[in-house]
N, C-alpha and C positions, 0 to 999 in steps of 0.2 A: 504493500500500500504506500509506503514512504517513497519508493522509487516511482510509483505511478503518479503520485501527487507532485513529484519533482518536475514532471513534464508540464510546461506552461499551458499548452492547449488543453490537455486533459484536466488539469486543475481548474481551469476557467469553466470548463463544461460541468464539472462536479459542483462548483460554486453556484451555478444557475439553479440548482435544485434546493438550495438552502433558504431558510427564512432570514429576514432582516437581522434579527438578534444573533443568529448563528454566524452570519457573515461578519458582524462586529467582533465576535469572539475570534474568528479566523484571522481577522486583520491584526490581531495582537501577537500572532505567532512569529512572524518575521517580515522583513520589508517586502519580499516577493509576494508573500501571501497577502500582505496589506494592500498592495497595489491592485491585485486581482480581485480581492474580496470587496473592496470599496467600489471598484469599477462596476462589478456585477450588481452591487446593492443600489447604486445610483441609477443603473439602467433598468433593472428588472423589478425592483421593489418600489412600493409607493413612498414617495418622499413628502414629508409634511412641511408646510410653509414655515412653521416655527423653527424647525431645524435649519431650513435653508436661510431664513433671514438672520439666524444666529451666526451663520458663516459670513454674512455681509457686515454686520456691526453688532455691538452690544445693544441691549434693549432695556427699557424701563416701563413699568406699568403707569398708565396715565390715570391717576385716581380722581381726576376732575370730571371724568365721564361716568355715566350711569353704569356702563359695562367696563370690564377690565381690558381696555384697549392697550396695545403695546406700541411704544414709540421707539424708532431707531435713533440711537444717540450718535448721529453723524450728520453731515451736510455734504452738498455737492463739492464745496471747496475743500473738504477733508480728503477727497478721493483723487488720487492721481491715476493716470492711464494704466500703470502697471498693476496697481491694486484692483482696479476694475476688471482688467483682463483676467486676472487670477480668479475672480468670482465668475466671470463668463465661462472660463474653462470648466468650472464645476457645473454650472447650469447646462452646459452643452451635453453633459452625460445623462441628464434626467429624461426619462421616458414616461414616468408616471408621477403626477403631482397631485397632492391632496390638500384641500382647504377644509378645516373642521372647526373646532371650538376656539382655535387661536385667532384673535382679532388684532389685525394690524391697523394702527391709527390711520385714518384717511390721509393725513398729512404725510405719513411715512410711505403710503402707496404712491402719492404724488412725487415723493423724493426718489423712489426707485425709478419712476418714469423719467424724472429729470436726469438721473444718472445715465439712462439709456440714451436720452437726447444729447447729453453732453459728451459722452465717451463712446457711444455706439452700441450696437447689439448684433443680432437679436438676443433676447433674454433666454428663451427656451427653444432653440432651433430644432431640436429632436424630440420635443414633447409629443406623445401620441395619445395619452389618456389623461383626463382631467377629472378628479373626483371632488365634487362640491357638496360638503356636508353642512349641517347646522341650519341657519335661517337667514333672514334678510340682513342681519348685521354684518355678514361677510361680503355683502354686495360690492363695496368699493374694491375688494381684493380680486374679484373674479376676472377683471380685465387683464390682470397680469398673466393668467394662464391661457388666454384665448389666442392661439397662434394658428397660422394658416395650415400647418401640417397635422393638426389635431384630427384624430379619427374616432375617438371614443370619449364619451362624456357620461358621468353619473351625477345626478342631482338627487340628493337623499336627505330627508328630514327638514323640509321647509315648514314644519308644523307651527312655528311661532308667528308666522305671518297672519295678520288679521284679515287680509283680503288677498286676492290673487295678483295684486299689482307687483309685488316683489318677485314672485315666481315668473310672471310674464316678462318682467324686465330682464331677469337672468336668461330666460328662454330666448328672448329676442336678441340679447347680446351674443349668445352662442350661435344662433342662426345667422346673424349678420357677419360674424367674424370668421366662422369655420364652415365653409361650404362642403368640406370633405368628410363630414361626420358619417360614419358607417354603423356605429353602435351607440345606442342611447338607452340609458337606464334612468327611470324617474320614479321616486317614491315620495309622495307629497299629499297633503290634505288641502292644498291651497290653489290647485288649478281648477277653480270653480267654473270657468267657462269652457274648458276642454281645449287642449292645445291643437294647433294645426301643424301637422308633421310634414306637409309637402315642402316646407322651407328647407328640408334636408333631402335633396334629390338623390344622394348616394346612399341613403340609409339602407342597411341590410338586416339589422337586428334591433328590435324594440322590446324593452321590458317596462311595463307601466303598471304601477301599484297604487291602490287606495285612493282613487279620485274619480271625478266625473269624466265621462266620455260622451261627446255629443255625436249626432249623425254627421256633422261636418268634420269632426275628428276622424271618424271611420272613413269617410269619403276621401279625406286628404291622404290617408295611407295608400289608397289605390293609385295615387300619383307618384308614390315612391316605387319606381319600377324595378328596383333591385332588392326590395324587402323580401327576405327569405325566412325569417324567424320572428315570431310574435308571441309575447307572454303577457297576459292580462290577469291581474290579481286584485280581488276585492274592488272591482271597477263598477260603478253605477252609471247607467246610460240615461241621458236626457234626450227626449224627443226621438227615441228609437223604440218602436214597439213591433211586435210580430207582424210581418207583412208590410212594414212601413218603408223598407228599402225597395227600390224599383227592381232590383235583381240584375241591373245592367252594370253594377260595379265589378271590376275584375282586378284581382290581385295576381298579376301576371307571373310573379316569381316566387310567391310564398310556398314554403315546403313544410314548415312545422308551426303548429299553433298550440298553445297551452292556455286554457281559460280556467281560472280557479275562483270559486265562491262568487259567481255572478248569478243574477236571477235567471231562471230557466227561459222565460219568454224573451229576455234580452239576448241571451246566447243564441237562441234559435233565430231571432231576427237577423243577427249578424251572419250566421252560417248560411241561412236559406236565402239571404238577400245579396250574396256575394259569389261571384265566379272565382274559383281557385283551381285552375287546370293542372297545376303542378303540385298540389298538396299531397304530401306523403304520410304525415303523421298528425293526429289530432288527439289532444288529451283534455278531458273535461273532468275537473276535480271538485268535489264537494258541491255538486249540482245534482239535485234529486230528479232522476229520470226513472220512469217505470220501465220494465223490460220491453214492453211494446213500443214505448217511445224510443228506446235505444235502437231497436230493430228498424223502426221507420226512419229515424235520422240516418242510420248507417246506410240504408238502401238509397235514400235520396242523395247522400254525399257521394257514394260510390258510382252512382249514375252520372254525376256531374264532375267528379274528380277521378279520372282514369288511373292516376298514379298513386291513389290512396292505398297504403299498405296496412295501416293500423288505426283503430279508434279505441282509446282507453277511457273507460268511465271509472274514476277513482273515488271511492268513498272516503269519508273522514276517518283518519287513523284512530 
């Protein structure tokens, strides 16, 4: 094993299977291991904004605000080109960025943007996935992670918003800045009006949990011509009743659908009112169907979806 790990290429490959904490332990073994372990960690593990900003400058909590905002103790004048380039060398390695409960003061967000303007960028040229946790308080920080190369976004836990304004603003920011999004995960109680997903023309995978879904939301998905995977959990439908869809909607590329804990009439409205010629797998979980209803639905879908291989009706565990 020692000889095996002495080979740089093999060691790097092994490190890609480790967790973030394990990689930090490996980084303490020796200089060679440190370089590889940290390189893998920055590239393959989710990096928090708190850790990243700590690499830029020391921070202090701003007790004058209602929430515990953190302020960078530096200024544009304190940074020379060499110091900034060292920071960019670090951000260049990051592929997954996470914003959670850490709150960076809006003035410090502006400071980071000013440093990019003064000394150059880009800040995250290789960022591929952006994880946005918490609620509207992190809104000023979101723009830092919206880069053209982004392909995956998760918005989770917007529960503290009292209206859908903050969610809609974040959703709009993502749509306007990142046209290449292929994977979208949303968990929120604040999308009261139902998002319009056609703003992501390259979308391939959507996971949408615990909020309203309008007929317009469903119709907008039909315009995502690359959508292949759809997961709906605890979604309530507005303005969608059995037979309300004209039946002329077509999801041209969708292959897998999972629907969990949706009202039966709403689920039937979506499935019967949509053409899905490439559908291969359908899972309906915690939705009460009689045996006769299961058979009837299966027969209808198999007649309309020639590639359908399996329909799973999953009861509550």
